[in-house]
C-alpha positions in Angstrom: 158.2 -57.7 -239.5 157.5 -62.0 -239.6 157.2 -63.3 -243.0 153.4 -63.4 -242.2 152.9 -59.8 -242.7 151.1 -57.0 -241.4 147.5 -58.4 -241.2 149.1 -61.7 -239.6 150.3 -60.1 -236.4 147.1 -57.4 -236.6 144.8 -60.5 -236.2 147.5 -62.4 -234.1 148.6 -65.3 -236.1 152.1 -66.4 -235.0 154.3 -69.0 -237.2 154.7 -72.1 -236.1 157.5 -72.4 -234.1 160.6 -74.6 -235.5 160.5 -78.1 -234.8 163.2 -78.9 -232.2 165.3 -82.3 -234.2 165.7 -85.6 -232.5 169.4 -85.5 -231.0 170.6 -88.0 -233.1 173.5 -89.5 -231.4 171.3 -90.8 -228.4 171.3 -94.7 -228.4 169.3 -97.5 -226.3 171.0 -99.9 -224.7 171.3 -103.8 -225.3 170.2 -104.7 -222.0 169.4 -102.9 -218.5 170.1 -103.6 -214.8 166.3 -105.8 -214.7 164.8 -109.0 -213.8 161.5 -110.2 -212.8 160.5 -110.2 -209.6 160.4 -114.0 -208.0 157.1 -112.3 -206.1 154.1 -110.0 -207.6 152.6 -110.0 -204.1 153.3 -110.5 -200.8 152.0 -113.5 -199.1 149.1 -111.8 -197.6 148.5 -109.9 -200.6 148.0 -113.1 -202.5 145.7 -114.4 -199.9 143.8 -111.5 -199.7 143.5 -111.2 -203.9 142.4 -114.4 -204.1 139.1 -114.2 -201.8 138.7 -110.7 -203.6 137.9 -112.3 -206.6 135.7 -114.8 -205.2 134.0 -112.1 -203.9 133.4 -110.5 -206.6 132.9 -113.2 -208.8 129.0 -113.2 -210.7 129.1 -109.3 -210.1 129.8 -106.2 -212.3 132.8 -105.8 -210.6 136.4 -107.0 -211.7 139.8 -105.9 -209.5 143.2 -104.2 -210.7 146.1 -105.0 -208.2 148.5 -102.5 -207.5 147.1 -99.2 -209.7 150.0 -96.7 -209.7 148.1 -93.2 -208.6 149.1 -91.0 -211.6 147.2 -93.6 -213.6 143.9 -93.3 -211.6 143.8 -89.4 -210.9 143.7 -87.0 -213.4 145.3 -83.7 -211.9 142.8 -80.9 -212.6 144.9 -77.9 -211.5 147.0 -77.2 -214.2 148.5 -74.4 -212.7 149.8 -77.5 -209.7 150.5 -80.1 -212.0 154.2 -80.8 -211.2 153.3 -80.4 -207.6 150.4 -82.7 -207.0 152.3 -84.9 -210.1 155.6 -85.2 -207.6 153.5 -86.0 -204.3 151.2 -89.0 -206.3 154.4 -90.0 -207.9 156.0 -93.9 -206.8 152.5 -94.0 -205.2 150.0 -97.0 -206.1 146.9 -98.6 -204.3 146.8 -102.0 -203.2 143.6 -102.4 -205.0 141.0 -101.0 -207.5 137.6 -102.3 -207.9 136.1 -100.6 -211.2 132.3 -101.4 -212.2 132.8 -103.1 -215.8 128.8 -102.4 -216.7 129.5 -98.8 -216.5 133.0 -98.8 -218.4 135.2 -100.1 -215.7 134.4 -96.8 -213.7 136.4 -96.9 -210.3 134.6 -97.1 -207.7 136.3 -98.4 -204.3 140.1 -99.0 -204.0 141.8 -101.2 -200.9 144.7 -100.8 -199.4 145.6 -103.8 -197.2 147.7 -101.8 -194.0 149.8 -104.5 -192.2 153.2 -103.7 -190.0 155.2 -101.2 -192.1 152.4 -98.7 -191.9 153.4 -98.1 -188.2 156.4 -96.3 -189.6 156.8 -92.2 -189.6 157.7 -92.4 -193.3 154.7 -94.5 -194.4 151.9 -93.1 -192.0 153.0 -89.6 -194.2 152.2 -91.7 -197.1 149.6 -93.2 -196.3 148.0 -89.2 -195.2 149.1 -88.2 -198.7 147.2 -91.2 -200.4 143.8 -90.1 -198.7 144.1 -86.4 -199.4 143.8 -87.6 -202.7 140.8 -89.8 -202.6 139.1 -88.1 -200.3 140.0 -85.1 -203.2 139.0 -86.8 -205.9 135.3 -88.6 -204.3 136.8 -91.9 -204.7 136.5 -93.6 -201.5 139.6 -95.7 -200.2 139.0 -98.5 -197.8 142.3 -99.6 -195.8 141.5 -103.2 -194.1 144.6 -104.7 -191.7 146.6 -107.1 -193.6 145.4 -110.3 -192.4 144.1 -113.6 -193.6 139.5 -112.8 -194.1 136.6 -115.5 -195.3 134.9 -114.6 -198.5 131.8 -114.0 -196.3 133.6 -111.4 -193.9 135.1 -109.9 -196.6 132.1 -109.4 -198.9 130.1 -108.2 -195.6 133.2 -105.7 -195.3 132.5 -104.7 -198.7 128.6 -105.2 -198.9 127.4 -101.4 -198.1 130.4 -100.0 -200.4 129.5 -102.7 -203.6 126.0 -102.6 -204.2 126.3 -105.4 -206.5 127.1 -107.5 -203.8 123.6 -107.3 -201.7 121.9 -108.1 -204.6 124.1 -110.7 -206.2 122.0 -112.2 -209.5 120.4 -115.3 -209.4 121.8 -118.3 -210.5 121.1 -119.5 -214.0 119.1 -122.4 -214.4 119.4 -124.5 -217.2 116.3 -126.7 -218.5 
């Protein structure tokens, strides 16, 4: 019988499991073999990001680049958590547009599809992303990786971002 006694077991009270002690012989290395990448974006991503920020200026929308899918999605089915997490691991979306006026609610994801998206391996990775976004109810818009003007990109995004259709009037100062 446990030290809690008969009444405790009758009412389903259980002892707290003993805490597992932290290993005392683990060490943190003085350095790791890493360095900062010279470029965060590809040339196309960099150009696209600049135009996208221009299009979103003056609206409640903000853009976040290279968002990990495991940071974006919450896995609902506890029994499938490990398998779903593994499918989403090491995957990101190129650009996530959020509505800052609504607590940074995600509203649209953008993926630039370049030449590498023709490979069988990348097509499989893209299909997993497509299923994840569809399952979560968040639109993923795939665009060819190339140069866009602000007018062209704004036109492509207008149907999905209502504030682009009705931009706020410019402020006039006396």
